[in-house]
PABANU-132703 format. One line per field, with one value per atom (N, C-alpha, C): x, y, z; atom name; residue number from 0. Coordinates in Angstrom, 1 decimal, always signed. Layout:
BEGIN
x (X;...)
y (Y;...)
z (Z;...)
atomo (CA;...)
num (NUM;...)
This chain:
BEGIN
x (-13.4;-13.5;-12.6;-11.7;-11.2;-11.7;-11.5;-11.9;-12.3;-11.1;-11.8;-12.5;-13.2;-13.9;-15.1;-15.2;-16.1;-16.5;-15.9;-16.0;-16.9;-16.5;-17.1;-18.4;-18.6;-20.1;-20.8;-22.3;-23.7;-24.0;-24.6;-25.3;-26.0;-26.9;-27.7;-27.0;-25.6;-25.3;-23.5;-23.5;-23.0;-23.9;-24.9;-25.6;-25.7;-26.2;-26.3;-25.3;-23.4;-22.4;-22.6;-22.8;-22.4;-23.6;-24.6;-25.9;-25.2;-24.7;-24.5;-23.5;-22.0;-21.0;-19.9;-20.7;-20.6;-20.9;-20.6;-20.8;-20.5;-21.9;-22.1;-21.8;-20.8;-20.4;-20.8;-21.1;-21.4;-22.3;-22.7;-23.8;-23.6;-24.0;-24.3;-25.1;-25.5;-26.2;-25.4;-25.5;-25.1;-25.8;-26.4;-27.5;-28.6;-29.0;-30.1;-30.4;-29.1;-28.6;-28.5;-28.8;-28.2;-27.3;-26.1;-24.8;-24.3;-24.2;-23.8;-22.5;-21.4;-20.4;-20.0;-19.7;-19.2;-17.8;-17.4;-15.9;-16.9;-16.0;-16.2;-14.8;-14.6;-13.3;-12.1;-12.0;-10.9;-10.8;-11.6;-12.2;-13.4;-13.0;-14.6;-15.2;-16.4;-17.4;-18.2;-18.7;-19.7;-21.2;-22.6;-23.6;-24.6;-24.8;-25.6;-27.4;-28.5;-29.5;-30.5;-31.2;-31.9;-32.3;-32.7;-33.9;-35.0;-35.8;-36.8;-37.5;-36.9;-37.1;-36.1;-36.0;-35.9;-35.2;-34.4;-33.5;-32.7;-31.6;-30.1;-29.6;-29.1;-28.6;-27.2;-26.3;-25.5;-24.2;-23.2;-22.8;-21.5;-19.8;-18.7;-17.6;-16.7;-15.1;-14.5;-14.6;-13.6;-12.5;-11.9;-10.5;-9.8;-10.8;-10.2;-10.4;-9.1;-9.1;-10.7;-10.7;-11.7;-13.0;-13.3;-14.7;-14.8;-13.9;-13.9;-13.5;-13.1;-12.9;-14.5;-15.1;-16.4;-17.4;-17.4;-17.8;-17.6;-16.2;-15.5;-16.8;-17.3;-18.2;-19.3;-19.5;-20.5;-19.9;-19.1;-18.7;-19.2;-19.9;-20.6;-19.8;-18.6;-17.8;-18.0;-19.4;-20.0;-20.0;-20.2;-20.1;-18.8;-17.9;-16.6;-15.9)
y (+27.1;+27.8;+29.3;+30.0;+30.7;+32.0;+33.2;+34.2;+34.9;+35.0;+36.2;+35.8;+34.8;+34.3;+34.5;+34.1;+34.2;+35.6;+36.8;+38.0;+38.5;+37.9;+38.1;+37.5;+37.1;+36.3;+37.1;+37.7;+37.9;+37.2;+38.6;+38.1;+36.6;+36.9;+35.6;+34.4;+34.6;+33.3;+33.2;+33.7;+33.5;+32.8;+33.0;+32.6;+31.1;+30.9;+29.4;+28.7;+29.2;+28.5;+28.1;+29.2;+28.9;+27.6;+27.4;+26.6;+25.4;+25.4;+24.1;+23.6;+24.1;+23.6;+24.2;+26.3;+26.4;+25.4;+25.5;+24.8;+26.0;+26.0;+27.4;+27.1;+27.9;+26.9;+28.2;+29.1;+30.1;+31.5;+31.8;+32.9;+34.3;+35.1;+36.0;+37.8;+38.1;+39.3;+40.5;+41.3;+42.7;+43.9;+44.7;+45.8;+44.7;+45.5;+44.7;+44.1;+43.2;+42.1;+40.5;+40.1;+38.5;+38.0;+37.6;+37.2;+36.0;+35.2;+33.9;+34.1;+32.6;+32.7;+31.4;+31.3;+29.6;+29.7;+28.6;+27.8;+27.6;+28.2;+27.7;+27.8;+26.5;+26.5;+26.8;+26.9;+26.9;+28.4;+29.5;+30.6;+31.3;+31.9;+32.8;+33.5;+33.4;+34.2;+34.4;+36.2;+36.3;+36.5;+36.1;+36.4;+37.4;+38.8;+39.8;+39.6;+39.6;+39.1;+40.5;+41.0;+41.7;+40.7;+41.1;+40.5;+40.5;+39.3;+39.9;+39.5;+39.3;+39.4;+38.3;+38.2;+36.2;+37.6;+38.1;+38.7;+38.7;+38.2;+38.3;+39.8;+40.7;+41.9;+41.9;+40.9;+41.0;+40.2;+39.5;+38.7;+39.1;+38.2;+39.2;+38.4;+38.1;+37.1;+38.2;+37.1;+37.9;+38.1;+39.1;+39.4;+40.6;+40.4;+40.8;+39.6;+39.3;+38.5;+39.3;+40.2;+41.1;+40.3;+40.1;+39.7;+38.2;+37.3;+35.7;+35.7;+36.9;+36.5;+37.3;+37.9;+38.4;+37.0;+35.7;+34.7;+33.8;+34.1;+33.2;+32.9;+31.9;+31.3;+30.6;+31.1;+30.7;+29.4;+29.4;+28.0;+26.9;+26.2;+25.0;+23.2;+23.7;+22.3;+21.0;+20.6;+19.5;+19.0;+20.2;+20.3;+20.3;+20.7;+20.6;+19.9)
z (+49.0;+48.1;+49.1;+48.2;+48.6;+49.2;+49.8;+50.6;+49.3;+48.5;+47.8;+46.7;+46.3;+46.0;+46.4;+47.7;+48.6;+48.6;+49.3;+48.9;+47.5;+46.5;+45.5;+45.0;+45.7;+45.9;+46.0;+46.0;+46.3;+47.3;+48.2;+49.5;+49.6;+48.6;+48.6;+48.0;+47.5;+46.9;+48.2;+49.0;+50.4;+51.2;+51.6;+52.2;+52.0;+50.9;+49.5;+50.6;+50.3;+50.0;+52.0;+52.8;+54.2;+54.9;+53.9;+54.7;+53.8;+52.6;+52.3;+53.0;+53.0;+53.1;+54.4;+55.1;+56.6;+57.4;+58.5;+59.9;+61.3;+61.5;+62.7;+63.5;+64.4;+66.1;+66.9;+66.5;+67.8;+67.4;+68.3;+67.9;+69.2;+69.3;+70.0;+69.9;+70.7;+70.3;+70.6;+69.1;+69.7;+69.1;+69.7;+69.5;+69.5;+68.0;+67.5;+66.7;+66.4;+65.5;+66.5;+65.8;+66.1;+65.5;+65.8;+64.7;+64.8;+64.3;+64.0;+63.4;+63.6;+63.4;+62.7;+61.2;+60.7;+60.4;+60.4;+60.0;+58.3;+57.4;+56.5;+55.8;+55.1;+54.3;+55.1;+56.0;+57.4;+57.9;+57.5;+57.6;+58.2;+59.3;+60.0;+59.2;+58.8;+58.6;+59.4;+59.2;+60.4;+59.7;+60.2;+59.5;+61.1;+59.8;+61.1;+60.2;+61.9;+61.2;+62.3;+61.9;+62.8;+64.1;+64.8;+66.1;+65.4;+65.4;+64.8;+63.7;+62.7;+61.9;+60.9;+60.1;+59.0;+57.9;+58.5;+57.1;+57.4;+56.1;+56.6;+55.2;+56.6;+56.5;+55.8;+56.4;+56.2;+56.8;+55.4;+55.6;+55.1;+56.5;+55.6;+56.5;+55.9;+56.4;+57.3;+58.3;+59.9;+59.7;+59.9;+59.7;+60.6;+62.0;+62.9;+64.0;+65.0;+66.2;+67.6;+67.1;+68.3;+67.6;+66.6;+66.5;+66.9;+66.8;+67.1;+68.4;+69.0;+70.6;+71.2;+70.9;+71.5;+71.5;+70.5;+70.3;+72.0;+72.3;+73.2;+74.6;+74.8;+75.6;+74.8;+73.5;+73.1;+71.5;+72.0;+71.1;+71.4;+70.5;+70.9;+70.7;+71.7;+71.9;+71.1;+71.9;+71.6;+70.1;+69.0;+68.0;+67.0;+67.8;+67.0;+66.6)
atomo (N;CA;C;N;CA;C;N;CA;C;N;CA;C;N;CA;C;N;CA;C;N;CA;C;N;CA;C;N;CA;C;N;CA;C;N;CA;C;N;CA;C;N;CA;C;N;CA;C;N;CA;C;N;CA;C;N;CA;C;N;CA;C;N;CA;C;N;CA;C;N;CA;C;N;CA;C;N;CA;C;N;CA;C;N;CA;C;N;CA;C;N;CA;C;N;CA;C;N;CA;C;N;CA;C;N;CA;C;N;CA;C;N;CA;C;N;CA;C;N;CA;C;N;CA;C;N;CA;C;N;CA;C;N;CA;C;N;CA;C;N;CA;C;N;CA;C;N;CA;C;N;CA;C;N;CA;C;N;CA;C;N;CA;C;N;CA;C;N;CA;C;N;CA;C;N;CA;C;N;CA;C;N;CA;C;N;CA;C;N;CA;C;N;CA;C;N;CA;C;N;CA;C;N;CA;C;N;CA;C;N;CA;C;N;CA;C;N;CA;C;N;CA;C;N;CA;C;N;CA;C;N;CA;C;N;CA;C;N;CA;C;N;CA;C;N;CA;C;N;CA;C;N;CA;C;N;CA;C;N;CA;C;N;CA;C;N;CA;C;N;CA;C;N;CA;C;N;CA;C)
num (0;0;0;1;1;1;2;2;2;3;3;3;4;4;4;5;5;5;6;6;6;7;7;7;8;8;8;9;9;9;10;10;10;11;11;11;12;12;12;13;13;13;14;14;14;15;15;15;16;16;16;17;17;17;18;18;18;19;19;19;20;20;20;21;21;21;22;22;22;23;23;23;24;24;24;25;25;25;26;26;26;27;27;27;28;28;28;29;29;29;30;30;30;31;31;31;32;32;32;33;33;33;34;34;34;35;35;35;36;36;36;37;37;37;38;38;38;39;39;39;40;40;40;41;41;41;42;42;42;43;43;43;44;44;44;45;45;45;46;46;46;47;47;47;48;48;48;49;49;49;50;50;50;51;51;51;52;52;52;53;53;53;54;54;54;55;55;55;56;56;56;57;57;57;58;58;58;59;59;59;60;60;60;61;61;61;62;62;62;63;63;63;64;64;64;65;65;65;66;66;66;67;67;67;68;68;68;69;69;69;70;70;70;71;71;71;72;72;72;73;73;73;74;74;74;75;75;75;76;76;76;77;77;77;78;78;78;79;79;79)
């Protein structure tokens, strides 16, 4: 799926697409959120979930190197 197509999906559809076809490669904490980085069809997607609440608040394509850099040291290399 191309980036433009993914961005047009609703939040629920983005989540299902990542669960079915994405590969979670790292996680981190930022403020009151737990963030997950996915590899999805050759680009990165970030999922934000409030800590302690089973709710996805935000899912977006990563378009800045600084975001990916914030996951350095958290990558699960054995799964790549």
